[in-house]
N, C-alpha and C positions, 0 to 999 in steps of 0.2 A: 445578481447572478444566481442562476439555478444550478446548484452543484450536480444534481442528478442528471443534468443534460450533458455534462462533460464526459468525454470518452474515458472509459475506465472507472467511472463512478460506481458501477455495479460491484466493483471489488473494494474500492476505497471507503465508500460510505458505510457499508456493514462493518468494516474494520474499525472505523471510528466508534461505532456502538460497542464493538467488542472491547476496545481499549477502555471505554467508559465503564464497562462492566468488569474490568480486571482480567479479561481474557486476552492475553498477549500472544497466543500461538496460533491464531487463525490465519488463514491466507491473507485476508485483508489487513489484519493487525501487523503481520510480518512485512507486508509491502509498505505500510506506513513507516515502520521502523527502518526499512531500507532507505527510504527517501525522506527521513524525518527532517533533516536540515533544510532540504529544498522545499518541502511542504510548509515548514514553519516560516521560511523567508517569503513564501508566496501568500502568507496570511492564514493558513489553516491552523486552527487551535485544537490541540488534543492532549491527552494525558501522557506526557513524556515519561513520567515515573513508571509507567507500565511497559515501556519498551524493553525488549530483551537485547542482550549482547549478541552479536554475530547473527543477525536475522537472515542474512543470505544463506548461511550454512543450515540454519534451522529450517528454512523454507525448503531448500533443496532436499534435505534429509526427509522431511515430511512427505514431499512429493514422491521420492523414491519408494517410500513405504506404501504409498497409495496407488501409484500409477506405473504402467509399463513404459510410458512415454514421458518420463520425468524431465529430461533435458529440454526437449522442444516446448513442453508446457511451461517450464520455468522461464524460458526465454520469452514466451508469449505473455506471461504475467508481467515480466519486467518491461516489455514493450507497452502493455496497457498502462502500467504505472507511469512510464515516461510520457505517454499521451496525456494522462490526467495532469501530471505536473506541468507540461507545456501549456495546456489549455488554461490551467489555473493561473500560471504566470502571465499569459496573454490577457486574461480577464482582469488581473490586477493592474496591468500596465494601462488599460483603457480608462 
């Protein structure tokens, strides 16, 4: 399975590198933290010790500080995360 081909991989794969480097507050790392249980169950391996508490709030706060359209962008990010998780789960089931 080529992870870079999964929908949402452009957010998740950099987040994996960020976590590996100890950077837990990037958008990708926060998305991984939000879905950490689901991603782990689907077979994704990452540094769980670097995950922060309350990633949803941290991500939303970060987006509010960076963007005027924080709410719709936050929802779009969660939708991309869900797409990645769904595709990963389907690939695992095959």
